[in-house]
C-alpha positions in Angstrom: -2.5 10.9 10.6 0.2 10.9 8.0 0.5 13.8 5.6 1.0 13.0 1.9 4.8 13.2 2.0 5.0 10.9 5.0 2.5 8.5 3.4 4.8 8.1 0.4 7.9 7.6 2.6 6.1 4.9 4.5 5.1 3.2 1.3 8.8 3.3 0.2 9.9 1.9 3.6 7.3 -0.9 3.4 8.3 -1.7 -0.2 12.0 -1.9 0.9 11.1 -4.2 3.8 9.1 -6.5 1.5 11.9 -6.6 -1.0 14.4 -7.3 1.8 12.3 -10.2 3.2 11.8 -11.7 -0.3 15.5 -11.6 -1.1 16.7 -12.9 2.2 18.3 -10.1 4.1 20.9 -12.3 5.7 22.9 -12.2 2.5 23.6 -8.5 3.0 22.6 -7.5 6.5 24.8 -9.1 9.1 24.2 -6.7 12.1 22.2 -7.9 15.0 18.7 -6.2 15.0 18.1 -3.6 17.6 14.4 -4.7 17.7 12.3 -7.5 16.3 9.1 -7.1 14.3 6.6 -9.9 15.1 3.0 -10.3 13.9 1.7 -10.5 17.5 3.3 -7.2 18.6 3.8 -5.2 15.5 0.3 -3.6 15.3 0.5 -1.8 18.7 1.3 1.8 17.7 -0.1 4.2 15.2 3.1 4.4 13.2 3.3 0.6 12.9 -0.3 0.2 11.8 0.1 3.1 9.3 3.2 1.3 7.9 1.3 -1.9 7.6 -1.5 -0.2 5.7 1.0 1.5 3.4 2.4 -1.9 2.6 -1.1 -3.1 1.7 -1.7 -0.1 -0.6 1.7 -0.5 -2.2 0.7 -3.9 -3.4 -1.1 -2.3 -6.3 1.8 0.0 -7.3 4.1 -2.2 -9.4 4.5 -3.4 -13.0 2.4 -6.6 -12.4 -0.6 -4.7 -11.2 -1.5 -1.1 -12.0 1.9 -0.3 -13.3 0.7 -1.7 -16.6 0.3 -5.5 -16.8 -3.1 -5.8 -15.1 -4.7 -2.6 -16.2 -3.2 -2.4 -19.7 -2.1 -5.8 -20.9 -4.9 -7.9 -19.5 -7.4 -5.1 -20.3 -6.5 -5.1 -23.9 -8.5 -6.9 -26.6 -11.8 -5.1 -26.4 -13.5 -2.4 -28.4 -11.4 0.1 -26.3 -7.8 -0.8 -27.1 -5.6 -3.5 -28.6 -1.9 -4.1 -28.8 0.1 -3.4 -32.0 2.8 -5.9 -30.9 2.9 -9.5 -32.2 5.7 -10.3 -29.8 5.2 -13.2 -27.4 5.5 -11.0 -24.3 2.3 -9.2 -25.4 0.4 -12.5 -26.0 -1.8 -11.9 -23.0 -3.2 -8.8 -24.7 -4.3 -11.0 -27.6 -6.0 -13.8 -25.4 -2.9 -15.9 -26.0 -2.3 -16.5 -22.3 -2.1 -19.8 -20.4 -2.3 -20.8 -16.8 1.5 -20.3 -16.5 1.5 -16.8 -18.0 3.2 -14.2 -15.8 0.3 -11.8 -16.1 -2.1 -14.4 -14.8 0.0 -15.8 -12.0 1.2 -12.4 -10.7 -2.1 -10.7 -10.3 -3.3 -13.7 -8.3 -0.2 -13.5 -6.2 -0.4 -9.8 -5.5 -4.1 -9.7 -4.7 -3.7 -12.6 -2.3 -0.6 -11.1 -0.8 -2.6 -7.9 -0.1 -5.4 -10.1 1.4 -2.9 -11.9 3.7 -1.5 -8.6 4.9 -5.1 -7.4 5.7 -5.8 -10.6 7.6 -2.6 -10.2 9.6 -3.6 -6.7 10.6 -7.1 -7.8 11.4 -5.9 -10.6 13.6 -3.1 -8.8 15.4 -4.4 -5.2 15.8 -4.4 -4.4 19.5 -7.7 -2.6 20.3 -6.4 -1.7 23.7 -3.8 0.6 22.2 -6.4 2.8 20.4 -9.8 4.2 20.8 -12.8 2.3 19.4 -13.1 4.9 16.7 -9.5 4.6 15.6 -9.5 0.8 15.7 -12.5 0.7 13.4 -11.0 3.2 11.1 -7.8 1.1 10.7 -9.9 -2.0 10.1 -12.0 -0.1 7.6 -9.0 0.9 5.6 -7.7 -2.7 5.6 -11.1 -4.2 4.8 -11.7 -1.8 1.9 -8.5 -3.2 0.4 -9.5 -6.8 1.0 -12.8 -6.1 -0.6 -11.1 -4.6 -3.6 -8.8 -7.6 -3.9 -11.5 -10.2 -3.6 -13.8 -8.3 -6.0 -11.2 -8.3 -8.7 -10.2 -12.0 -8.1 -13.9 -13.1 -8.4 -14.4 -10.9 -11.5 -11.3 -12.3 -13.3 -11.1 -15.9 -12.0 -14.7 -16.8 -10.9 -14.9 -19.0 -7.8 -11.7 -18.5 -5.7 -10.4 -19.6 -2.3 -11.6 -17.2 0.3 -9.1 -16.8 3.1 -10.1 -14.6 6.0 -7.3 -15.6 8.4 -3.5 -15.1 7.8 -1.7 -18.1 6.3 1.1 -19.4 8.4 2.1 -22.8 7.0 1.9 -25.0 3.9 -1.4 -26.6 5.1 -3.1 -23.2 4.8 -2.7 -23.4 1.0 -5.3 -26.1 0.8 -8.5 -24.1 0.5 -11.4 -25.0 -1.8 -12.8 -22.2 -3.9 -15.9 -20.4 -2.6 -18.7 -19.6 -5.0 -18.7 -16.2 -6.6 -21.8 -15.2 -4.7 -20.1 -16.1 -1.4 -17.0 -14.0 -2.4 -19.2 -11.0 -3.4 -21.1 -11.3 -0.1 -17.8 -11.0 1.8 -16.8 -8.0 -0.4 -20.2 -6.5 0.5 -19.6 -6.9 4.2 -16.1 -5.4 4.0 -17.2 -2.4 1.9 -20.2 -1.7 4.2 -17.9 -1.7 7.2 -15.6 0.6 5.4 -18.4 3.0 4.4 -19.5 3.2 8.0 -16.1 3.9 9.5 -13.8 5.6 6.9 -13.3 9.4 6.9 -14.9 11.5 4.2 -12.4 12.9 1.7 -13.4 16.4 2.9 -12.2 15.7 6.4 -9.1 17.7 7.5 -7.7 14.4 8.8 -8.1 12.5 5.5 -4.8 11.5 3.8 -5.1 11.6 -0.1 -4.4 8.2 -1.5 -6.1 6.3 1.2 -9.6 4.8 1.1 -12.4 7.1 2.0 -16.1 6.9 2.9 -17.6 7.9 -0.5 -15.2 5.6 -2.4 -16.6 2.7 -0.3 -20.1 3.6 -1.4 -19.0 3.9 -5.0 -17.3 0.5 -4.9 -20.5 -1.0 -3.4 -22.4 0.4 -6.4 -19.9 -1.2 -8.7 -20.2 -4.5 -6.8 -24.0 -4.5 -7.0 -24.0 -3.8 -10.7 -21.7 -6.8 -11.1 -23.9 -9.0 -8.9 -26.9 -8.0 -11.1 -25.1 -8.9 -14.3 -23.9 -12.0 -16.2 -21.9 -14.5 -14.2 -19.6 -16.5 -16.5 -19.6 -20.3 -16.0 -22.3 -20.1 -13.3 -24.1 -22.5 -15.6 -23.5 -24.1 -19.0 -26.8 -22.5 -20.0 -26.3 -18.8 -20.5 -29.9 -18.1 -19.3 -29.0 -19.5 -15.9 -25.8 -17.4 -15.5 -27.4 -14.9 -13.2 -27.9 -14.8 -9.4 -31.5 -15.2 -8.1 -33.6 -12.1 -8.5 -30.7 -10.1 -10.1 -32.8 -6.8 -10.3 -32.5 -6.5 -6.5 -28.9 -5.5 -6.9 -29.6 -2.6 -9.3 -31.8 -1.0 -6.6 -28.9 -1.4 -4.1 -26.5 0.1 -6.7 -28.9 3.1 -7.2 -29.0 3.7 -3.4 -25.3 3.7 -3.1 -24.8 6.1 -6.0 -27.4 8.4 -4.5 -25.6 8.5 -1.1 -22.7 10.1 -3.0 -24.8 12.3 -5.3 -27.0 13.6 -2.4 -23.9 14.2 -0.2 -23.1 16.9 -2.7 -19.4 17.2 -2.0 -18.0 15.3 -5.0 -18.6 16.8 -8.5 -17.1 17.4 -11.9 -16.3 20.8 -13.2 -18.9 21.7 -15.9 -17.9 22.7 -19.4 -19.8 25.9 -18.9 -17.4 26.8 -16.1 -14.2 25.5 -17.8 -14.1 24.1 -21.3 -10.8 22.4 -20.4 -12.3 20.6 -17.4 -11.7 17.0 -18.7 -8.2 17.7 -19.7 -7.3 19.5 -16.4 -8.7 16.6 -14.4 -6.3 14.2 -16.0 -3.4 16.7 -15.8 -3.8 16.2 -12.0 -3.0 12.5 -12.4 0.0 13.4 -14.5 1.4 15.9 -12.1 0.8 14.2 -8.8 -2.0 16.4 -7.6 -5.1 15.0 -5.9 -8.4 16.2 -7.3 -10.5 14.9 -4.5 -13.8 16.3 -5.7 -13.8 14.2 -8.9 -11.3 11.4 -8.1 -12.8 9.3 -5.3 -10.0 6.8 -5.4 -6.8 6.2 -7.3 -3.5 4.3 -7.2 -0.7 6.5 -6.0 2.7 6.0 -7.6 6.0 7.4 -6.7 8.9 7.2 -9.1 11.3 5.6 -6.7 13.0 3.2 -9.0 16.3 5.1 -8.7 16.2 4.3 -5.0 15.9 0.6 -5.8 12.3 0.4 -4.6 9.7 -1.6 -6.5 7.1 1.1 -6.2 6.6 2.7 -9.6 4.3 2.8 -12.6 4.6 3.0 -16.4 1.5 5.0 -17.2 2.3 7.2 -20.2 5.3 5.1 -21.0 4.0 1.6 -22.0 0.6 3.1 -23.0 1.9 6.5 -23.9 2.5 8.5 -27.1 5.4 7.3 -29.3 8.6 9.1 -28.5 11.8 7.1 -28.4 15.5 7.9 -29.1 17.8 9.8 -26.8 17.8 9.4 -23.1 16.6 12.9 -22.2 13.0 12.7 -23.5 9.6 11.8 -22.1 9.8 8.4 -23.6 6.6 6.6 -24.7 6.4 3.3 -26.5 2.7 3.2 -27.7 2.6 -0.6 -27.2 -1.2 -0.4 -27.2 -3.5 1.6 -29.5 -6.7 3.5 -29.1 -9.1 1.3 -31.1 -10.8 2.4 -34.3 -14.1 1.5 -32.6 -13.5 4.1 -29.9 -12.5 6.6 -32.6 -15.8 6.0 -34.3 -17.9 6.5 -31.2 -16.9 10.1 -30.7 -18.6 13.0 -32.3 -16.5 15.9 -33.5 -17.9 18.2 -30.7 -16.8 15.8 -27.9 -13.8 17.4 -26.2 -12.8 14.1 -24.7 -11.7 12.7 -28.0 -8.7 14.9 -28.5 -7.5 14.1 -24.9 -8.1 10.3 -24.9 -6.7 9.8 -28.4 -3.3 11.6 -29.0 -3.1 11.4 -32.8 0.5 12.4 -33.0 4.0 10.8 -32.7 7.7 11.7 -32.6 9.9 9.4 -34.6 13.7 9.4 -34.2 16.1 8.7 -37.0 19.5 7.3 -35.8 20.9 8.1 -39.3 20.6 11.9 -38.9 19.8 12.1 -35.2 16.7 14.1 -35.8 13.1 13.7 -34.7 10.1 13.9 -37.1 6.9 14.8 -35.4 3.8 13.6 -37.4 0.1 14.2 -37.2 -1.9 11.0 -37.5 -5.2 11.8 -35.8 -7.2 11.0 -38.9 -5.5 7.7 -39.5 -7.0 5.4 -36.8 -5.3 2.3 -38.1 -1.8 3.7 -37.9 0.5 1.4 -35.9 1.2 4.2 -33.3 -2.4 5.5 -33.0 -1.7 6.1 -29.3 -3.7 6.4 -26.1 -3.6 10.1 -25.0 -5.1 9.9 -21.5 -1.8 9.5 -19.7 0.4 11.4 -22.2 3.8 12.5 -21.1 4.2 15.2 -23.7 2.4 17.0 -26.5 3.4 19.4 -29.4 3.9 23.0 -28.5 1.7 24.0 -31.4 -0.8 21.3 -32.3 -2.5 23.5 -34.9 0.7 24.0 -36.8 1.4 20.2 -36.7 -2.1 19.5 -38.0 -1.6 21.9 -40.8 1.9 20.8 -41.9 1.4 17.1 -41.0 5.1 16.6 -40.4 7.7 18.8 -38.7 11.4 18.1 -38.1 12.6 18.7 -34.5 9.3 20.3 -33.6 9.1 21.8 -30.1 7.1 20.0 -27.4 6.0 20.4 -23.9 6.6 17.8 -21.1 3.3 17.3 -19.2 4.3 14.9 -16.4 6.8 17.5 -15.3 7.4 16.1 -11.8 11.1 15.8 -10.9 12.4 12.3 -11.6 9.4 11.3 -13.6 9.4 13.7 -16.6 12.2 12.1 -18.6 12.8 8.7 -16.9 13.1 6.3 -19.8 10.7 3.7 -18.3 9.0 4.8 -15.1 6.6 7.6 -14.3 4.8 8.8 -11.2 1.5 9.2 -13.0 -1.4 8.1 -10.8 -4.1 5.8 -12.1 -7.8 6.4 -11.5 -9.9 3.6 -9.9 -13.1 5.5 -9.3 -14.2 8.8 -10.6 -17.4 10.8 -10.0 -18.4 10.5 -13.6 -18.4 6.7 -13.2 -20.8 7.1 -10.2 -23.1 9.2 -12.4 -23.1 6.6 -15.2 -23.6 3.7 -12.7 -26.5 5.7 -11.3 -28.2 6.0 -14.7 -27.6 2.3 -15.4 -28.9 1.2 -12.0 -32.1 3.1 -12.5 -33.0 1.2 -15.7 -31.8 -2.2 -14.2 -28.8 -2.9 -16.5 -28.9 -4.6 -19.8 -31.8 -7.0 -19.0 -33.9 -4.7 -16.9 -37.3 -3.4 -18.0 -37.4 0.2 -16.7 -37.1 3.1 -19.1 -34.8 6.0 -18.2 -36.3 8.3 -15.6 -35.5 12.1 -15.6 -32.9 11.3 -12.9 -31.2 8.8 -15.1 -31.1 11.2 -18.0 -29.8 14.0 -15.7 -26.9 11.8 -14.5 -26.0 11.1 -18.1 -26.3 14.7 -19.1 -23.9 15.9 -16.3 -21.2 13.8 -17.9 -22.1 14.8 -21.4 -22.1 18.5 -20.6 -18.6 18.4 -19.3 -17.6 16.9 -22.6 -19.1 20.0 -24.4 -22.1 18.0 -25.7 -25.8 19.0 -25.9 -28.2 17.3 -23.5 -29.3 13.8 -24.6 -32.4 13.9 -26.8 -32.4 10.2 -27.8 -35.0 7.6 -26.7 -35.5 7.0 -23.1 -36.8 3.5 -23.9 -34.8 0.9 -22.0 -32.9 -0.8 -24.7 -32.0 2.5 -26.5 -30.9 4.2 -23.3 -28.8 1.2 -22.3 -27.1 1.2 -25.6 -26.3 4.9 -25.1 -24.8 4.1 -21.7 -22.6 1.4 -23.2 -21.1 3.9 -25.6 -20.9 6.7 -23.0 -18.9 4.6 -20.6 -16.5 3.9 -23.4 -16.1 7.5 -24.3 -15.8 8.7 -20.7 -14.0 5.9 -19.0 -11.7 4.4 -21.7 -8.3 3.2 -20.6 -9.3 3.2 -16.9 -9.3 -0.6 -16.4 -13.1 -1.0 -16.6 -14.1 -1.9 -20.1 -13.4 -5.6 -20.2 -15.3 -6.3 -17.0 -18.2 -4.0 -18.1 -18.5 -6.1 -21.3 -18.4 -9.4 -19.3 -21.1 -8.3 -16.9 -23.3 -7.2 -19.8 -22.4 -10.4 -21.7 -21.3 -8.2 -24.7 -17.6 -9.1 -25.0 -18.0 -11.4 -28.0 -20.4 -9.0 -29.7 -18.2 -6.0 -29.3 -15.1 -7.9 -30.5 -17.1 -8.8 -33.7 -18.1 -5.2 -34.1 -14.5 -4.2 -33.7 -13.3 -6.6 -36.3 -15.9 -5.2 -38.7 -14.8 -1.6 -37.9 -11.1 -2.5 -38.7 -11.9 -4.3 -41.9 -14.2 -1.7 -43.3 -12.0 1.3 -42.4 -10.7 3.1 -45.5 -7.1 2.6 -44.3 -7.4 -1.1 -43.8 -4.8 -3.2 -45.8 -5.2 -7.0 -45.6 -1.5 -7.6 -45.9 -0.6 -5.1 -43.2 0.9 -7.0 -40.3 -0.3 -4.4 -37.7 -3.8 -4.5 -39.0 -3.8 -8.3 -38.6 -2.5 -7.9 -35.1 -5.4 -5.6 -34.2 -7.8 -8.3 -35.4 -6.1 -11.1 -33.5 -8.0 -10.7 -30.1 -11.4 -11.1 -32.0 -10.1 -14.1 -33.9 -8.5 -15.7 -30.8 -11.3 -15.1 -28.3 -13.1 -18.2 -27.2 -16.2 -17.8 -24.9 -15.5 -21.1 -23.3 -12.1 -20.0 -22.2 -11.7 -16.3 -22.1 -14.6 -14.9 -20.1 -12.5 -15.8 -17.1 -8.8 -16.3 -16.6 -7.5 -19.8 -15.8 -6.4 -20.6 -12.3 -2.6 -20.0 -12.2 -0.6 -23.3 -12.6 1.4 -22.5 -9.5 -1.9 -22.5 -7.4 -3.4 -25.7 -8.7 -0.1 -27.3 -8.1 0.2 -26.3 -4.4 -3.5 -26.2 -3.5 -4.9 -29.7 -3.5 -8.4 -28.3 -3.2 -8.2 -26.2 -6.3 -8.9 -28.0 -9.6 -8.3 -26.3 -12.9 -11.4 -25.1 -14.7 -12.4 -26.7 -17.9 -11.2 -26.3 -20.7 -7.9 -25.1 -19.3 
């Protein structure tokens, strides 16, 4: 198996190979090849299969995907975050996208590219070259990624073409969309296979950054919660927008969560053990360390842009704390803000608040070439009320800044202090969480009560799972009602407080059929905040998602124009 360093090198090699093929290598590579890579023979050695797998993983590590456009731009416009930019290139964050928008077209392209690479590996893997155990493990890694891709495609687009064989010619483009249920059933099969054959993250042979056994169980739980929830456009009648007997899926979700919980290896460090537990966990993402006990799966980035490789991310840059000016700083653009609704959901005792919401900025003046650091934590409608979860820097003395409110050339500490990432003007190597143990606990609590439309009250086990998450945040045990509706409402808020900015909120609100309701609540929170000014352009930009959102259009993305053009079996969804 690859160690972590080798894994990253292979990702880089695969990215370079992909870029070379895309650009047409004949333009700059005239030497006769010493060997030829062909689909039929490529997957016959461990190094070749590992390189192919690395190429699949790297499909998520670019600007269009988890670099920022998928998990930041398309995720914006909820009660979690909104853009402060009225520029056209941020239109997708305000529901001003179309079928030809890059954000829409590119996630479709990247997910299907990943799927095609998986299908190629599945077709051409030579089982005679490996043991049965190793063959199944390779297939499990690949199928985990195919499941992840199809799950996201169905969540965001609804019925989509389901390709389980590699495409080889133009005719292969013409595939009719499968129903969402059929897609989810394929996702289930792939994740079940992965859960059976992947290594546990505690195995000495496990390579951090690759799929693992408990991550597959966690993703199955996420799938089942989605299958038990609201299915947009399944019917014109909202009451019919559910699969048959939806409560069956919550029981399956509970079982998958309990596989992980009862296994006992994954956990979160309690507040009683370390009051800085939440902060320290996210510092690991900033500094390229794998916290395998809490992070079940994450997107691994390498800041390789200087090598000309398209494997990089912009966590902490696009969605970071404002800091622009000279070229030697941990630059952050604060293009998206933590929402005032999120700010209102935290209690003062909640330690997550000060980490997830930065509440400070460093503003450069070209006139005097000085920086003015400002404290804005108590001004939630400020145009740079930044997301703090992936912060690249922070004041050396926050208490002094809080007291003085504004300091010229104040000292600061660079947090993503990984060489090549700390002060790059645009790109960082900050990893992005896809599944954390706290999410497993909150899914467990939700599964027990049967989601929004279940009938069960919260059991002691459900309350315990919630309380483990609360305790790490420095909060007292939950003493509210365990009646179904009240406990569900608490879970809706707790997922916001715990999992904000992790690419989950919009799809949570869709499966609960709460997106419109939460946008209305957000608009009210903006307008009734004491800092709201009706003529402030930023404040009106914050409101735009709620004013633009249309249930008939925006619960799902439109099919990309490029796809309905080349696929004669794919018709654009009404009213797009």
